[in-house]
C-alpha positions, -999 to 999 in steps of 0.1 A, spaced: 275 235 -213 301 258 -230 318 280 -204 326 315 -216 356 336 -206 333 353 -180 325 319 -165 362 311 -163 371 344 -147 344 338 -120 357 303 -116 392 316 -108 378 342 -84 359 317 -64 387 292 -65 411 318 -51 386 328 -24 382 292 -12 420 286 -12 428 319 6 398 327 28 382 294 37 405 263 35 433 276 57 409 281 86 388 249 83 405 230 111 399 259 135 363 265 124 355 228 126 369 225 161 349 256 172 317 244 156 313 278 139 330 302 115 330 340 114 299 342 92 294 379 91 331 386 83 331 360 56 298 370 41 309 407 38 340 396 19 318 375 -4 294 405 -8 323 428 -16 331 405 -45 295 403 -57 294 366 -50 262 367 -28 242 381 -57 254 366 -88 220 358 -103 201 385 -83 188 417 -99 212 446 -105 187 470 -90 194 454 -56 231 450 -59 233 417 -77 252 410 -109 221 401 -129 237 370 -144 219 338 -152 220 307 -130 249 291 -150 272 316 -133 257 307 -99 264 271 -107 301 279 -115 302 296 -81 286 267 -62 307 240 -79 340 258 -70 327 265 -35 323 228 -31 361 225 -32 362 238 4 377 212 28 344 209 47 307 210 39 295 233 66 308 266 53 296 261 17 262 250 30 258 282 50 267 303 20 244 283 -3 215 289 22 221 326 17 224 325 -21 202 296 -33 178 286 -6 164 316 13 166 344 -13 154 331 -47 117 336 -39 125 370 -24 143 380 -56 117 366 -80 84 372 -63 86 398 -35 76 434 -37 102 461 -46 100 474 -10 107 440 4 136 435 -19 150 468 -9 146 460 28 159 424 28 174 413 -5 197 442 -11 215 439 23 216 401 19 234 405 -14 259 429 2 265 405 30 251 430 56 223 406 65 223 369 70 193 350 56 179 317 66 152 294 52 126 282 77 105 254 62 111 221 80 94 214 113 98 186 139 68 168 123 73 180 87 107 176 71 105 164 36 67 166 38 65 203 31 27 203 28 25 191 64 39 222 81 18 234 111 31 269 118 2 293 116 -1 329 106 -35 344 114 -45 377 99 -50 406 124 -56 439 106 -26 447 85 -5 421 103 -2 383 108 2 367 142 26 338 138 28 307 161 47 275 156 83 262 154 108 252 128 136 226 131 171 221 116 174 257 105 209 264 91 223 299 99 195 304 125 218 315 154 231 344 132 202 351 110 188 386 105 156 372 88 139 340 80 121 331 48 93 312 65 66 289 51 34 292 72 -3 283 69 -23 314 63 -57 298 62 -78 266 61 -82 244 30 -61 221 10 -24 219 22 -10 229 -12 -32 261 -14 -33 274 22 3 284 27 23 316 23 60 327 24 67 354 50 99 373 57 102 373 95 130 395 110 149 377 137 146 406 161 108 406 160 94 401 195 83 365 200 110 350 178 134 328 197 163 307 184 169 275 204 202 259 214 226 250 186 221 214 175 250 189 178 254 172 144 271 143 129 287 165 103 285 200 89 300 211 122 312 245 111 277 256 101 254 266 129 220 250 130 192 254 156 154 253 160 134 285 158 102 292 178 75 318 170 53 328 199 26 354 189 50 370 165 34 401 148 45 404 112 32 430 87 13 415 58 35 435 35 63 411 45 45 383 26 63 371 -6 37 369 -34 0 363 -30 -15 347 0 -20 310 -6 8 308 -31 35 298 -6 37 261 -14 40 268 -51 67 295 -45 86 272 -22 85 244 -48 99 268 -74 126 279 -49 134 242 -44 145 240 -80 174 263 -73 181 247 -39 183 212 -54 205 223 -83 227 240 -57 228 208 -36 240 188 -66 265 214 -78 280 217 -43 288 180 -41 308 177 -73 342 191 -62 339 176 -28 335 141 -43 364 147 -66 385 157 -36 375 123 -20 388 105 -50 420 125 -55 431 125 -19 424 88 -17 446 82 -48 474 102 -31 470 82 1 468 47 -14 498 55 -36 519 62 -5 504 35 17 520 1 13 507 -34 22 523 -67 13 553 -49 -1 534 -29 -27 514 4 -29 477 -2 -23 471 17 -56 487 -12 -75 458 -34 -64 435 -36 -95 403 -37 -73 413 -4 -58 423 15 -90 394 2 -109 371 13 -81 386 48 -81 381 50 -119 345 40 -115 340 66 -88 355 94 -110 332 83 -138 302 86 -116 312 121 -106 314 131 -142 280 117 -148 267 138 -119 284 169 -134 268 163 -168 234 157 -154 236 188 -132 247 210 -160 220 196 -183 195 207 -157 211 241 -153 211 247 -191 174 239 -192 167 261 -162 185 290 -179 163 285 -209 133 290 -187 121 253 -187 106 234 -159 135 214 -145 116 196 -117 125 162 -131 161 169 -139 168 188 -107 153 160 -87 174 135 -106 205 155 -100 198 159 -64 190 121 -61 223 112 -79 242 136 -57 227 121 -26 235 86 -37 271 94 -46 276 113 -14 269 81 5 288 57 -17 320 75 -27 331 88 7 323 54 22 343 35 -3 372 59 -1 373 58 36 376 20 34 408 24 14 422 47 41 418 19 66 423 29 102 434 64 93 400 70 77 384 64 111 403 93 127 383 125 128 412 147 117 416 131 83 399 149 53 381 117 42 366 113 77 352 149 75 339 143 40 322 111 51 304 129 79 295 161 60 283 145 28 258 123 45 234 152 47 231 155 9 207 125 8 185 141 35 185 179 33 166 197 6 144 167 1 154 132 10 163 106 -17 129 90 -12 111 123 -19 132 128 -51 122 93 -62 86 100 -55 87 132 -76 105 115 -105 80 86 -104 50 110 -104 64 129 -134 71 96 -152 34 86 -146 44 54 -127 29 60 -92 3 34 -83 -31 44 -96 -18 71 -119 -15 73 -156 10 92 -176 -6 121 -194 5 142 -223 26 130 -253 
């Protein structure tokens, strides 16, 4: 995709923000298991970076998703995965459906302050028994006059300890699991909402993640996004941006793995020569960089199609799958070249190895992406490809 001067200016703004406002503090935030999310989000909001593709009427910049992708790709250059993940939850996971399908009143109440950085958003879909199986969620919202009464729980919810509201997928009636769900905005301070203890994670340690429990939570029906029963469809549409975001976020981080490894093996000597002189190593690094460029090309192809208004379910799933695969293979191979130093937590490659592992799980596991791609190729057992 051709990047305009406006894209490049945004790129410089985000790059400077990451270098000045995020990277210097990563060691401190990683050790603390948290970062000053409200302070950082307000700084992002002041720059317009939390609403790049959101409507101007609610404080956004009104730009297309290609600008959001520039932002996400540069954000991925942060020296950890947790902070970019928390930011992407705000911009690309919990607010797209709100921006695209909610009422004007709901946008004014929740989207506008999220764009400013005055409210922290979280997406509450996964449950203890329903992670990638979105149709299997059990949380119930029963109509009671002009309200819903919500009961259930959500698991692995990023930003939950600080969230002001949750974009929540619930069952609002009986019937087929793809047609009985709705998306609700549930304010975190509503009586009956409880956030559990923070989860201790392998990686993404600077982002805060916790379970959320709903016990007879009364939510006005006007807090529903779109029509009742359309929740599964709206969440699938929201997943398109989430999966494109997941792919874009990995690109710079993977490049950092390669570039820092090049620097390390150039300085590290074994058998009287730099490790980089070993053909197996420098060929491997060249192969890895080539794979990163393939991911970048696939991601931007999907983004271009998305900007044109096309259904990018296949391409977004492919990009997310490729990002998940490379996020497992590249940090692992690079860590091997670091030897014993790669096994030490304080090294950048160790953190990348831990943080990037989530890419193949969150937002739809690799196996789910493969299932989607197979379905759209018409090669699932018992199915025939239709159309052209």
